[in-house]
C-alpha positions in Angstrom: 0.0 0.2 0.0 1.2 3.5 -0.8 0.9 4.9 2.8 3.5 2.3 3.9 6.2 4.4 2.3 5.5 7.3 4.7 3.9 5.7 7.7 7.2 5.0 9.6 8.1 8.7 9.9 4.9 9.6 11.8 3.8 9.0 15.4 1.3 6.1 15.9 -1.8 8.2 16.2 -1.2 9.9 12.9 -0.3 6.5 11.3 -3.9 5.5 12.3 -5.4 8.5 10.9 -3.7 8.1 7.5 -4.8 4.6 7.1 -8.5 5.4 8.2 -10.7 4.7 5.1 -13.3 6.9 6.4 -11.0 10.0 6.1 -10.6 11.6 2.6 -8.4 14.6 3.8 -6.1 14.6 6.7 -4.6 18.2 7.7 -2.1 18.8 10.1 -1.6 22.5 10.9 1.8 22.5 12.6 1.3 22.0 16.2 -1.9 23.9 16.2 -4.1 21.1 15.5 -5.0 18.0 13.3 -8.3 18.0 11.4 -9.9 15.3 9.1 -12.5 15.2 6.4 -15.2 12.7 7.0 -18.0 12.5 4.4 -17.6 16.1 3.6 -17.3 17.4 7.2 -14.1 18.7 8.6 -13.7 17.7 12.2 -11.0 18.3 14.8 -9.0 15.2 16.0 -7.7 15.2 19.5 -4.4 13.5 20.0 -3.6 11.8 23.3 0.2 12.4 22.8 1.5 15.7 21.6 4.1 16.1 18.9 6.7 18.8 18.4 7.4 21.0 15.4 10.8 19.5 15.1 9.6 15.9 14.9 6.9 16.9 12.3 9.4 18.8 10.3 11.8 15.8 10.2 9.2 13.5 9.3 8.0 15.7 6.6 11.5 16.2 5.2 12.1 12.4 5.1 8.9 11.9 3.4 9.8 14.5 0.9 13.1 12.6 0.1 11.2 9.3 -0.1 9.1 10.8 -2.8 12.1 12.3 -4.7 11.6 15.9 -3.5 13.4 18.3 -1.3 11.7 20.5 1.3 14.2 23.2 2.7 13.9 26.7 3.8 14.8 27.8 0.5 12.0 25.6 -1.1 9.4 25.3 1.5 6.3 24.5 -0.8 5.9 20.9 -1.8 3.2 19.2 -4.0 3.5 15.6 -5.0 1.8 12.4 -4.6 1.9 8.9 -3.5 1.9 6.0 -6.0 -1.7 5.3 -5.6 -2.3 9.0 -6.6 -3.2 10.3 -3.2 -1.9 13.9 -3.1 0.6 15.3 -0.4 1.0 19.0 -0.1 3.3 20.7 2.3 4.0 24.3 3.2 7.1 24.6 5.6 9.3 27.3 7.2 9.6 30.1 6.9 6.1 30.5 5.1 4.2 28.3 7.4 4.4 30.3 10.8 3.1 27.8 13.3 4.9 24.9 12.1 4.8 22.9 8.8 1.4 22.5 7.2 0.7 18.9 5.8 -2.3 17.9 3.9 -3.1 14.6 2.4 -5.9 14.0 -0.1 -6.5 10.3 0.0 -8.1 8.4 -2.7 -9.5 5.4 -0.7 -11.6 4.2 -3.8 -12.8 5.2 -7.1 -16.4 5.1 -8.2 -18.2 4.1 -11.2 -20.8 6.2 -12.7 -23.4 3.6 -11.6 -22.3 3.9 -8.0 -22.4 7.7 -8.1 -26.1 7.3 -9.5 -27.0 4.7 -6.6 -25.5 7.0 -4.0 -27.5 10.0 -5.1 -24.5 12.0 -6.2 -25.4 11.8 -9.9 -28.7 12.0 -11.6 -29.1 9.3 -14.3 -30.3 11.5 -16.8 -27.3 13.7 -16.5 -24.9 10.7 -16.7 -26.7 9.3 -19.8 -26.5 12.7 -21.5 -22.6 13.1 -20.7 -22.0 9.7 -22.0 -23.8 10.5 -25.1 -21.5 13.5 -25.5 -18.6 11.6 -25.0 -19.4 9.1 -27.9 -20.1 12.1 -30.0 -16.5 13.3 -29.2 -17.8 16.5 -27.7 -15.1 18.4 -25.6 -16.1 18.6 -21.7 -14.9 20.7 -18.8 -15.8 19.9 -15.3 -16.0 22.6 -12.9 -16.4 22.9 -9.0 -14.6 23.9 -5.9 -12.0 22.1 -3.9 -13.4 18.7 -2.7 -16.5 19.0 -4.9 -15.7 15.6 -6.8 -14.2 17.0 -10.2 -11.8 14.3 -10.4 -14.1 11.4 -9.1 -16.6 12.6 -11.8 -13.9 12.7 -14.5 -12.7 9.0 -13.6 -16.4 7.8 -13.7 -16.8 9.4 -17.2 -13.5 8.2 -18.6 -14.7 4.6 -18.0 -17.2 5.2 -21.0 -14.7 6.0 -23.5 -14.2 3.0 -25.7 -11.2 0.9 -24.7 -10.0 0.8 -28.4 -9.2 4.6 -28.4 -5.6 5.9 -27.4 -5.7 8.3 -24.7 -2.7 10.8 -23.4 -3.4 11.7 -20.0 -1.7 14.9 -18.5 -1.9 15.7 -14.9 0.0 17.5 -12.2 0.2 15.6 -9.9 -0.8 12.2 -11.6 -3.8 10.5 -9.8 -6.4 9.2 -12.1 -6.7 5.4 -12.4 -6.8 4.7 -16.1 -8.4 1.2 -17.3 -7.7 1.9 -21.1 -4.9 -0.4 -22.4 -3.8 2.3 -24.9 -3.5 4.9 -22.5 -0.2 7.0 -22.0 0.0 8.9 -18.7 2.3 11.9 -18.3 2.9 14.2 -15.4 4.1 17.7 -15.3 6.8 18.3 -12.7 8.3 21.3 -10.9 12.0 22.1 -11.1 13.9 20.7 -8.4 17.7 20.4 -8.0 19.0 18.1 -10.9 15.7 18.2 -12.7 14.3 20.8 -15.0 10.4 21.8 -14.9 8.3 19.9 -17.4 5.1 22.0 -17.9 1.7 21.0 -18.8 1.9 23.3 -21.9 5.0 21.5 -23.0 3.2 18.1 -22.5 0.3 19.2 -24.6 2.4 20.2 -27.3 4.2 16.9 -27.3 0.9 14.9 -27.0 0.1 16.1 -30.6 2.9 14.2 -32.0 1.9 10.9 -30.3 -1.3 10.2 -32.3 -3.9 10.7 -29.5 -7.6 9.8 -30.0 -8.2 12.1 -27.0 -6.3 14.2 -24.9 -7.3 14.3 -21.3 -6.2 17.1 -19.0 -6.2 16.6 -15.3 -6.8 20.1 -14.3 -6.4 23.5 -16.1 -4.6 25.7 -13.8 -2.3 27.9 -15.7 -1.5 29.1 -19.4 -1.7 25.4 -20.4 -5.4 26.3 -21.3 -4.3 28.1 -24.3 -2.3 25.2 -25.5 -5.3 22.9 -24.9 -7.7 25.1 -27.0 -5.1 25.0 -29.8 -5.0 21.2 -29.6 -8.8 21.3 -30.1 -8.6 23.4 -33.1 -6.4 20.6 -34.6 -9.3 18.2 -34.7 -8.7 16.4 -31.3 -12.3 16.1 -30.1 -13.4 14.5 -27.0 -11.0 16.3 -24.7 -12.1 16.2 -21.1 -10.7 18.3 -18.3 -11.4 19.9 -14.9 -11.1 23.5 -13.6 -11.8 25.4 -10.4 -14.9 27.5 -10.9 -18.1 27.9 -9.1 -20.4 27.7 -12.0 -20.5 26.7 -15.8 -20.3 30.3 -17.0 -17.5 31.1 -14.6 -15.6 28.0 -15.9 -15.5 29.4 -19.4 -14.4 32.9 -18.0 -11.8 31.5 -16.0 -10.6 29.2 -19.0 -10.4 32.5 -21.1 -8.2 34.1 -18.3 -5.7 31.3 -17.9 -5.4 31.1 -21.8 -4.9 34.9 -22.0 -2.0 34.5 -19.4 0.0 32.7 -22.2 -0.5 35.1 -24.8 -0.7 38.9 -23.5 -1.5 40.1 -27.0 -4.8 38.4 -26.8 -8.1 39.5 -25.5 -11.2 37.8 -24.1 -13.3 38.4 -27.2 -10.8 36.7 -29.5 -10.7 33.6 -27.2 -14.5 33.5 -26.6 -15.2 33.9 -30.3 -13.1 30.8 -30.9 -15.0 29.1 -28.5 -18.5 30.0 -30.2 -17.0 29.1 -33.8 -15.8 25.6 -33.0 -18.3 24.8 -30.4 -15.5 23.5 -28.2 -17.5 23.2 -25.1 -21.0 22.0 -26.1 -21.0 19.8 -23.0 -20.1 21.5 -19.7 -20.5 19.9 -16.4 -20.5 21.6 -13.2 -19.5 19.4 -10.0 -20.8 20.9 -6.6 -20.7 19.6 -3.1 -23.6 18.2 -1.4 -24.1 16.6 2.1 -26.4 13.8 2.3 -25.4 11.2 -0.1 -23.6 8.2 1.7 -20.1 7.4 0.7 -20.0 10.3 -1.8 -19.7 14.0 -1.6 -20.9 15.4 -4.9 -24.0 16.5 -6.7 -23.4 17.0 -10.4 -25.5 19.0 -12.9 -25.2 19.0 -16.6 -25.2 22.8 -18.2 -25.7 23.0 -21.9 
């Protein structure tokens, strides 16, 4: 199991929390407290044995080295993953004032679209419409806030892409579990000593030379939005990606903003007119948190 890589470096109580399948996010706020997300509700966790900042810092530094990264006062921000795709995010000294902030987003399991429907997270009509759009090679953008289930929904929809198709999946960090036999997984990485940065934009450009049927972008968070739009212009339909935004309309506006950050001589009207001419995003999905569904935290609505 992936957590076996990092468990030896933490106190016993924190080990148990990392292994608890009911916890989706574990947050350690230095020595100011430990919090866990269970079923979409963040709750404080009382520890019987306190730990010091020195011990926590030592544990996190060793975890970083195990994962091929380096956490120092000159490089206090760490964003990486475990082999199973679980995200590990750290902010250390001098940026984190009350000791290092350590957050793990765990992927305890992936859900199929049928399971999302059974749990009440996804209306069947929405799923069927989205699957039809996927079959028609429409481009899709899943939007929502942090923890709203964007990646969970994307994985459930990817399962409906025909297995014969060749996928190139670009993420930072890599976390999706892909079942397609002809799927190539690439990961954008930040620069660290001895390794140059490889950006999502570079990988999108490289993907065009590897004969993809579809380009899957884990999340659009920077100027790679421009390169993705250009890739769609070359005839690569069926692209699916996620973006942080609170509504379908805001998702398109944010996509425009990110695309503009790559080319300062462009403007919103140019980017948006291209969207209208080529009908890039006929299908737009919005993922939004909801509370009551057992075993799932999201409610998904289709916006056309």
